[in-house]
C-alpha positions in Angstrom: 35.1 136.0 -44.0 34.6 139.0 -41.7 36.8 139.0 -38.6 35.0 139.3 -35.3 36.9 141.8 -33.2 37.0 142.3 -29.5 37.3 146.0 -28.5 40.9 145.4 -27.4 41.9 143.6 -30.6 40.2 146.4 -32.7 42.0 149.1 -30.8 45.3 147.3 -31.0 45.1 146.9 -34.8 44.0 150.6 -35.2 46.8 151.9 -32.9 49.5 149.8 -34.6 48.2 150.9 -38.0 48.3 154.6 -36.8 44.7 155.3 -37.8 42.8 155.6 -34.5 40.9 158.9 -34.2 39.4 160.4 -31.1 36.1 161.2 -32.8 34.7 162.2 -36.1 36.1 165.6 -37.1 38.7 165.7 -34.3 42.3 165.9 -35.3 44.2 162.7 -34.9 46.8 162.5 -32.1 49.9 160.4 -32.1 48.7 157.2 -30.3 51.9 157.2 -28.2 51.0 160.6 -26.9 47.7 159.3 -25.5 49.6 157.0 -23.1 52.0 159.7 -22.2 49.2 162.1 -21.4 47.7 159.6 -18.9 50.9 159.4 -16.9 51.4 161.7 -14.0 55.0 162.8 -13.8 54.7 163.8 -10.1 53.4 160.4 -9.2 56.1 158.6 -11.2 58.7 160.8 -9.4 57.3 159.8 -6.0 57.5 156.2 -7.0 61.1 156.6 -8.1 62.1 158.4 -4.9 60.5 155.8 -2.7 62.2 153.0 -4.6 65.5 154.7 -4.1 64.9 155.1 -0.4 63.9 151.4 -0.2 67.0 150.5 -2.0 69.2 152.2 0.6 67.1 150.7 3.4 66.8 147.2 2.3 69.2 146.7 -0.6 68.2 144.5 -3.6 66.7 141.6 -1.5 64.8 140.0 -4.4 68.1 139.5 -6.3 69.5 137.9 -3.2 66.7 135.4 -3.1 64.8 137.1 -0.2 61.0 136.7 -0.8 58.3 139.1 0.4 54.5 138.9 0.5 54.0 141.7 -1.9 50.4 140.7 -2.6 49.7 141.1 1.1 51.5 144.4 1.0 49.4 145.5 -2.0 46.1 144.6 -0.2 47.2 146.2 3.0 48.1 149.5 1.3 44.8 149.5 -0.6 43.0 149.1 2.7 45.0 151.8 4.4 44.3 154.2 1.5 40.6 153.4 1.7 40.6 154.0 5.4 42.7 157.2 5.5 42.7 158.8 2.1 46.5 159.2 2.4 47.8 159.1 -1.2 51.2 158.0 0.0 49.7 154.5 0.2 48.8 154.7 -3.5 52.5 155.3 -4.3 53.6 152.4 -2.1 50.8 150.3 -3.7 52.0 151.1 -7.2 55.6 150.2 -6.3 54.5 146.9 -4.7 52.5 146.1 -7.9 55.6 146.8 -10.0 57.8 144.7 -7.7 55.3 141.8 -7.7 55.3 142.0 -11.5 59.1 141.9 -11.6 59.5 139.2 -8.9 56.2 137.4 -8.5 55.3 135.8 -5.2 52.1 134.4 -6.5 52.7 130.7 -7.3 50.8 130.9 -10.6 51.9 134.4 -11.7 51.5 135.0 -15.5 50.5 137.7 -17.9 47.5 137.1 -20.0 46.0 140.2 -21.6 42.4 140.5 -20.7 39.6 141.9 -22.7 36.5 143.9 -22.0 34.9 141.0 -20.0 36.0 142.7 -16.7 34.8 146.0 -15.4 37.8 148.3 -15.0 36.2 150.7 -12.5 32.7 151.5 -11.5 31.3 155.0 -12.0 30.5 156.7 -8.7 
């Protein structure tokens, strides 16, 4: 029987088998390097710096049982970025996304890998 693959399942199987190629005739890259090449070291450094500053300002509140509306903060930062274009809000937004992932405020928070049924970003 032929297995029907979603795009995500096909890519996962190819990546874990180490046989994904960029295109016909193009030298294969280490799949881990693809993810590394998409990360912006400067952005990650800004995230770390702001997390350190937040630690000294607020301590580790989540570990002390203090709850925050991180989803509201995420939405507010996205609106501020859209309004002003100030990329500082993107760094804050990324940190709030990570904090929400670590200490969910959403009552039904869970991780369920999606597939190609959702549009990731519209071309403009």
